[in-house]
C-alpha positions as CSV (number, residue, x, y, z in Angstrom):
1,X,-30.8,-25.7,5.1
2,X,-30.2,-22.8,7.7
3,X,-27.0,-21.2,8.6
4,X,-25.4,-18.9,11.1
5,X,-22.2,-16.8,9.7
6,X,-20.3,-15.0,12.3
7,X,-18.1,-12.1,11.3
8,X,-15.8,-9.7,13.2
9,X,-14.8,-6.8,11.2
10,X,-11.0,-6.3,11.6
11,X,-9.8,-4.6,8.4
12,X,-13.0,-2.4,7.8
13,X,-14.1,-4.1,4.5
14,X,-12.6,-7.3,3.6
15,X,-14.1,-9.5,6.4
16,X,-17.5,-8.3,5.8
17,X,-17.1,-8.1,2.4
18,X,-16.4,-11.9,2.1
19,X,-19.2,-12.8,4.7
20,X,-21.8,-10.6,2.9
21,X,-21.2,-12.1,-0.5
22,X,-21.2,-15.6,1.1
23,X,-24.5,-15.2,2.8
24,X,-26.2,-13.8,-0.3
25,X,-24.8,-16.7,-2.3
26,X,-25.9,-19.4,0.1
27,X,-29.4,-17.6,0.2
28,X,-29.8,-16.7,-3.6
29,X,-28.3,-19.9,-5.4
30,X,-28.7,-22.6,-2.8
31,X,-31.8,-21.6,-1.1
32,X,-30.6,-21.5,2.3
33,X,-31.8,-19.2,5.2
34,X,-28.8,-17.2,6.5
35,X,-28.4,-15.2,9.6
36,X,-25.3,-13.1,9.4
37,X,-24.0,-11.9,12.6
38,X,-21.8,-8.7,12.5
39,X,-19.9,-6.7,15.1
40,X,-19.6,-3.4,13.1
41,X,-22.6,-2.5,11.4
42,X,-21.1,0.9,10.5
43,X,-18.3,-0.8,8.2
44,X,-20.9,-2.9,6.7
45,X,-23.1,0.1,5.8
46,X,-20.4,1.4,3.6
47,X,-20.9,-1.6,1.4
48,X,-24.8,-2.0,1.8
49,X,-26.2,1.6,2.0
50,X,-29.5,0.6,3.0
51,X,-28.6,-1.2,6.3
52,X,-29.9,0.4,9.4
53,X,-27.1,0.6,11.6
54,X,-29.4,0.8,14.8
55,X,-31.3,-2.2,14.0
56,X,-30.6,-5.2,16.2
57,X,-32.3,-7.6,13.4
58,X,-33.3,-6.8,10.0
59,X,-33.7,-8.4,6.6
60,X,-31.3,-7.3,3.8
61,X,-31.2,-9.0,0.4
62,X,-33.1,-12.1,1.8
63,X,-30.5,-12.4,4.6
64,X,-31.2,-11.9,8.3
65,X,-28.4,-9.5,9.5
66,X,-28.1,-9.6,13.4
67,X,-26.1,-7.0,15.2
68,X,-23.5,-8.9,17.1
69,X,-23.1,-6.8,20.2
70,X,-22.6,-9.2,23.3
71,X,-21.8,-12.9,24.0
72,X,-25.3,-14.2,24.4
73,X,-26.9,-16.5,21.7
74,X,-29.9,-14.1,21.2
75,X,-31.1,-10.7,19.9
76,X,-33.6,-8.5,21.5
77,X,-36.6,-10.3,20.1
78,X,-35.7,-13.4,22.1
79,X,-33.3,-16.5,22.0
80,X,-31.8,-17.5,18.8
81,X,-30.9,-21.2,18.9
82,X,-28.1,-22.5,16.5
83,X,-29.1,-23.5,13.0
84,X,-28.1,-26.4,10.8
85,X,-24.7,-25.0,10.0
86,X,-22.5,-22.5,11.9
87,X,-19.8,-20.6,10.0
88,X,-17.1,-18.7,11.9
89,X,-15.3,-16.6,9.6
90,X,-11.6,-16.2,9.9
91,X,-11.3,-17.8,13.4
92,X,-13.6,-15.2,14.9
93,X,-14.9,-17.8,17.8
94,X,-18.7,-17.5,18.1
95,X,-20.1,-16.2,21.3
96,X,-19.5,-18.6,24.5
97,X,-23.2,-18.9,25.0
98,X,-24.0,-19.8,21.4
99,X,-21.4,-22.7,21.5
100,X,-22.8,-23.9,24.7
101,X,-26.3,-24.1,23.0
102,X,-24.6,-26.1,20.2
103,X,-23.3,-28.5,22.7
104,X,-26.8,-29.1,24.2
105,X,-28.5,-29.9,20.7
106,X,-29.3,-33.6,20.0
107,X,-27.7,-33.2,16.6
108,X,-24.9,-30.2,16.8
109,X,-24.7,-28.0,13.9
110,X,-22.1,-28.6,11.3
111,X,-19.3,-26.1,12.3
112,X,-17.1,-24.7,9.7
113,X,-14.1,-22.6,10.2
114,X,-13.7,-20.5,6.9
115,X,-10.1,-19.6,6.8
116,X,-8.3,-16.6,4.9
117,X,-7.7,-17.0,1.2
118,X,-4.0,-18.2,0.3
119,X,-2.4,-19.6,-2.9
120,X,0.4,-21.5,-0.9
121,X,0.6,-25.3,-1.5
122,X,0.1,-26.3,1.9
123,X,-3.6,-25.3,2.4
124,X,-4.5,-28.1,-0.1
125,X,-3.5,-30.5,2.6
126,X,-5.5,-28.7,5.2
127,X,-8.7,-28.0,3.3
128,X,-11.5,-30.1,4.5
129,X,-9.7,-31.3,7.6
130,X,-12.0,-32.2,10.8
131,X,-10.8,-31.1,14.3
132,X,-12.7,-32.7,17.3
133,X,-12.8,-30.4,20.4
134,X,-12.8,-31.8,24.0
135,X,-16.3,-31.0,24.3
136,X,-17.4,-33.3,21.5
137,X,-18.1,-30.5,18.9
138,X,-16.2,-30.9,15.6
139,X,-14.9,-28.1,13.2
140,X,-14.4,-28.5,9.4
141,X,-11.5,-26.3,8.1
142,X,-12.5,-24.5,4.8
143,X,-9.8,-22.9,2.9
144,X,-10.8,-20.6,0.0
145,X,-8.2,-21.1,-2.8
146,X,-7.3,-21.2,-6.5
147,X,-7.0,-24.8,-7.1
148,X,-9.5,-27.8,-7.2
149,X,-8.1,-29.2,-4.2
150,X,-9.4,-26.1,-2.1
151,X,-12.7,-24.6,-1.4
152,X,-12.5,-22.2,-4.4
153,X,-13.4,-18.7,-4.6
154,X,-16.8,-16.6,-4.3
155,X,-18.3,-16.6,-7.6
156,X,-21.9,-16.2,-8.9
157,X,-23.1,-18.5,-11.1
158,X,-23.4,-16.2,-14.1
159,X,-20.8,-13.6,-13.0
160,X,-18.4,-14.0,-16.0
161,X,-21.4,-13.8,-18.6
162,X,-22.7,-10.6,-17.0
163,X,-19.0,-9.2,-17.0
164,X,-18.7,-9.9,-20.8
165,X,-21.8,-8.2,-21.5
166,X,-21.1,-5.2,-19.5
167,X,-17.5,-4.8,-20.9
168,X,-19.2,-5.0,-24.5
169,X,-21.8,-2.4,-23.6
170,X,-20.4,1.3,-23.5
171,X,-23.8,2.7,-22.6
172,X,-23.8,0.4,-19.4
173,X,-20.5,1.5,-18.6
174,X,-21.2,5.2,-18.9
175,X,-24.6,4.6,-16.8
176,X,-22.4,3.0,-14.0
177,X,-19.9,5.9,-14.2
178,X,-22.8,8.2,-13.6
179,X,-24.2,6.4,-10.8
180,X,-21.0,6.3,-9.0
181,X,-20.9,10.1,-9.3
182,X,-18.0,10.5,-11.8
183,X,-18.6,14.0,-13.5
184,X,-19.7,14.3,-17.1
185,X,-16.5,15.9,-18.4
186,X,-14.5,12.7,-16.8
187,X,-17.0,10.3,-18.5
188,X,-16.5,12.1,-21.6
189,X,-12.8,11.8,-21.3
190,X,-13.3,7.8,-20.8
191,X,-15.6,7.5,-23.7
192,X,-13.0,9.2,-25.8
193,X,-10.3,6.6,-24.9
194,X,-8.8,7.6,-21.5
195,X,-7.4,4.7,-19.5
196,X,-9.4,3.9,-16.2
197,X,-7.3,3.0,-13.1
198,X,-9.3,1.9,-10.1
199,X,-7.6,2.6,-6.8
200,X,-8.6,0.6,-3.7
201,X,-5.1,0.4,-1.9
202,X,-3.6,1.0,1.5
203,X,-1.9,4.3,2.4
204,X,1.7,3.4,1.8
205,X,1.1,2.3,-2.0
206,X,4.0,3.8,-4.3
207,X,1.2,5.7,-6.1
208,X,3.6,8.5,-7.4
209,X,5.8,6.0,-9.5
210,X,2.6,4.3,-10.7
211,X,1.1,7.6,-11.7
212,X,4.2,8.7,-13.4
213,X,4.3,5.5,-15.5
214,X,0.8,6.1,-16.5
215,X,1.7,9.7,-17.6
216,X,3.9,8.3,-20.4
217,X,1.1,6.4,-22.0
218,X,-0.1,7.8,-25.5
219,X,-3.6,8.5,-24.1
220,X,-4.7,10.0,-21.0
221,X,-5.8,8.4,-17.7
222,X,-8.6,8.7,-15.1
223,X,-7.9,7.6,-11.6
224,X,-10.7,6.7,-9.6
225,X,-10.8,6.2,-5.9
226,X,-13.4,6.0,-3.0
227,X,-13.2,8.9,-0.4
228,X,-10.9,8.1,2.3
229,X,-9.0,5.3,0.3
230,X,-5.6,5.9,-0.9
231,X,-5.3,9.5,1.0
232,X,-1.8,10.0,-0.6
233,X,-3.3,9.9,-4.2
234,X,-3.7,13.9,-4.4
235,X,-0.2,14.7,-3.1
236,X,1.3,11.9,-5.2
237,X,-0.4,13.5,-8.3
238,X,0.8,17.0,-7.3
239,X,4.5,15.7,-7.0
240,X,4.4,15.0,-10.8
241,X,5.9,17.6,-13.2
242,X,3.1,19.7,-14.8
243,X,3.2,17.9,-18.2
244,X,2.8,14.7,-16.8
245,X,0.1,15.7,-14.2
246,X,-2.0,17.0,-17.2
247,X,-2.2,13.5,-18.4
248,X,-4.0,12.2,-15.3
249,X,-7.4,13.2,-13.5
250,X,-8.1,11.9,-10.2
251,X,-12.0,11.3,-9.4
252,X,-13.1,10.7,-5.9
253,X,-16.3,8.7,-5.6
254,X,-18.3,7.5,-2.6
255,X,-18.4,3.9,-1.7
256,X,-20.8,1.8,-3.7
257,X,-22.5,-1.3,-3.2
258,X,-20.8,-4.6,-4.3
259,X,-22.5,-4.8,-7.8
260,X,-21.3,-1.5,-8.5
261,X,-17.9,-2.1,-7.3
262,X,-17.7,-5.5,-9.3
263,X,-18.7,-3.4,-12.5
264,X,-16.3,-0.7,-11.8
265,X,-13.6,-3.4,-11.8
266,X,-14.9,-4.8,-15.1
267,X,-14.6,-1.4,-16.5
268,X,-11.1,-0.3,-15.4
269,X,-8.0,-0.9,-17.4
270,X,-6.0,-1.6,-14.3
271,X,-7.2,-2.7,-10.8
272,X,-5.2,-1.6,-7.7
273,X,-6.8,-3.8,-5.0
274,X,-6.2,-4.7,-1.4
275,X,-7.1,-7.6,0.9
276,X,-8.9,-10.7,-0.1
277,X,-12.4,-9.8,-1.3
278,X,-11.3,-7.0,-3.8
279,X,-8.5,-9.3,-5.0
280,X,-10.9,-12.0,-5.9
281,X,-13.3,-9.6,-7.5
282,X,-10.6,-8.0,-9.8
283,X,-9.3,-11.4,-10.8
284,X,-12.9,-12.1,-12.2
285,X,-12.6,-8.7,-14.1
286,X,-9.9,-10.5,-16.5
287,X,-8.1,-7.3,-16.4
288,X,-4.5,-6.6,-15.1
289,X,-4.2,-6.0,-11.4
290,X,-1.7,-4.8,-8.5
291,X,-2.5,-6.7,-5.4
292,X,-1.6,-4.4,-2.4
293,X,-1.2,-7.2,0.1
294,X,-1.6,-6.4,3.7
295,X,1.9,-6.6,5.4
296,X,2.7,-9.1,8.0
297,X,5.8,-9.8,10.3
298,X,8.7,-11.4,9.0
299,X,7.7,-10.6,5.3
300,X,5.1,-13.4,5.5
301,X,2.9,-11.4,3.0
302,X,5.6,-11.7,0.3
303,X,5.5,-15.5,0.5
304,X,1.9,-15.1,0.1
305,X,2.2,-12.8,-2.8
306,X,4.6,-14.9,-4.6
307,X,2.4,-18.0,-4.3
308,X,-0.3,-16.2,-5.9
309,X,1.8,-14.6,-8.6
310,X,3.2,-18.0,-9.4
311,X,-0.1,-19.6,-10.2
312,X,-1.2,-16.6,-12.5
313,X,0.8,-17.3,-15.6
314,X,1.2,-13.6,-16.0
315,X,4.1,-12.1,-17.7
316,X,7.3,-11.6,-15.7
317,X,7.1,-7.9,-15.9
318,X,3.6,-7.9,-14.5
319,X,4.7,-10.2,-11.6
320,X,7.6,-8.0,-10.9
321,X,5.3,-4.9,-10.9
322,X,3.2,-6.7,-8.1
323,X,6.4,-7.2,-6.0
324,X,7.5,-3.8,-6.4
325,X,4.1,-2.1,-5.6
326,X,4.4,-4.0,-2.3
327,X,7.9,-2.9,-1.7
328,X,9.6,-6.1,-1.7
329,X,13.3,-6.2,-0.8
330,X,14.0,-8.5,-3.9
331,X,12.1,-9.6,-6.9
332,X,12.7,-13.4,-7.2
333,X,12.2,-14.4,-10.7
334,X,11.3,-18.0,-11.7
335,X,14.5,-18.2,-13.7
336,X,16.4,-17.8,-10.7
337,X,17.8,-14.3,-11.4
338,X,17.5,-11.9,-8.7
339,X,17.1,-8.3,-9.3
340,X,17.2,-5.7,-6.3
341,X,14.6,-3.1,-6.0
342,X,15.8,0.6,-5.3
343,X,16.4,1.6,-1.7
344,X,13.5,3.7,-0.2
345,X,14.8,7.4,-0.6
346,X,13.8,10.2,-2.6
347,X,16.4,10.9,-5.3
348,X,16.2,11.3,-9.0
349,X,17.9,8.1,-9.5
350,X,15.5,6.2,-7.1
351,X,12.3,7.8,-8.7
352,X,13.5,6.9,-12.0
353,X,14.1,3.3,-11.0
354,X,10.6,3.2,-9.3
355,X,9.1,4.3,-12.3
356,X,10.7,1.5,-14.5
357,X,9.0,-0.9,-12.1
358,X,5.7,0.0,-13.6
359,X,7.1,0.6,-17.3
360,X,4.9,-2.2,-18.8
361,X,1.8,0.2,-18.4
362,X,3.0,2.4,-21.2
363,X,4.3,-0.6,-23.2
364,X,1.5,-1.5,-25.3
365,X,2.7,-5.0,-26.5
366,X,3.5,-5.8,-22.7
367,X,0.2,-4.4,-21.5
368,X,-1.8,-6.5,-24.2
369,X,0.2,-9.7,-23.0
370,X,-0.7,-9.0,-19.3
371,X,-4.3,-8.4,-20.3
372,X,-4.6,-11.6,-22.3
373,X,-2.9,-13.6,-19.3
374,X,-5.3,-12.2,-16.9
375,X,-8.4,-13.3,-18.9
376,X,-6.9,-16.8,-19.2
377,X,-6.1,-17.1,-15.5
378,X,-9.6,-15.9,-14.6
379,X,-11.3,-18.4,-17.1
380,X,-9.0,-21.2,-15.6
381,X,-10.0,-20.6,-11.9
382,X,-13.9,-19.9,-12.9
383,X,-13.7,-23.6,-14.2
384,X,-13.4,-24.7,-10.5
385,X,-16.3,-25.1,-7.9
386,X,-17.0,-21.8,-6.2
387,X,-16.7,-21.3,-2.5
388,X,-20.5,-21.0,-1.6
389,X,-21.1,-24.3,-3.6
390,X,-18.3,-26.0,-1.3
391,X,-20.0,-24.8,2.0
392,X,-23.3,-25.7,0.7
393,X,-21.9,-29.3,-0.2
394,X,-20.3,-29.7,3.5
395,X,-23.9,-28.6,4.9
396,X,-25.8,-31.1,2.9
397,X,-23.4,-34.1,3.4
398,X,-23.1,-33.6,7.0
399,X,-26.9,-33.3,7.7
400,X,-28.1,-36.2,5.5
């Protein structure tokens, strides 16, 4: 099987993160030849450092990467005709000339519209639907999701086995931290029992309240964030009282390839993530996570967040912490109770209330309950078919 995947980079890393993992999964685990068309190679290179951002076409991890720079269905080496399967990621619309070439084929490609991830119930009814266009071409809608009636999530075959081995190997963990650029004295602190918090959030995350809660733990904490991410981390740390600040160490690291990022999530005690790709990878870590969901008009993101939380089986306090981290106006509890969150102001009372939102991070019983629930939910979703296998099955069935 052969496939074209089209990706427009909208939010810097999430779109290309998903497409890059999918391309590699189809290649490595299903034997497909994949061409990945990307319109922003500079963002892509943050996740794949060996990528040549000047090359119009190149091979990377057995995937052919094409710089998507114009609307023509070709690259500098000559025409590139559509392959067996065409995947447009997140309704990015393949180039018009490419679609024209699809129309001219005796057997048109299988055209898959890979949609955004959601835990909402309605996607189960839309996943797998076909839509015929006036020109005769047909699209299949593929919705990633958390249930057996969706397309599933990206997950390599032996991912959880590799995770378990890594989490049981302190030497491998220390080697990863060293590779990521974590200084020796910070690695020593981690080896001696410091908690690790991985930060990959948007700039408006309430980090001061989260940091203050971690400062109340019985052991110190190390905060790890890539350069350029969570730019408020330094000021949030500096705003804490000296005694609390002494409990925390902030460590900036460069962006790392996907494999190292995954292992950093496996290592961390808490993962603060954003977007779709990092959420799924944090879920597979089986560790507590805070999802900083991308804000949308009319608070649509709160609906998506609540739909995800309702599926996790996490303790109520962990779900409330996720809502608070996203600044939700109200915390809607399954019991029907409604607890107002503090108003957005900077007063001792509000700061105390904000700390209370994350009190479970220094409550060992609550923390262990969250950890166990995170492990259970990861195992539950891992029992479902993965997204690359879903797409591979569509391609094989449609070309039989």
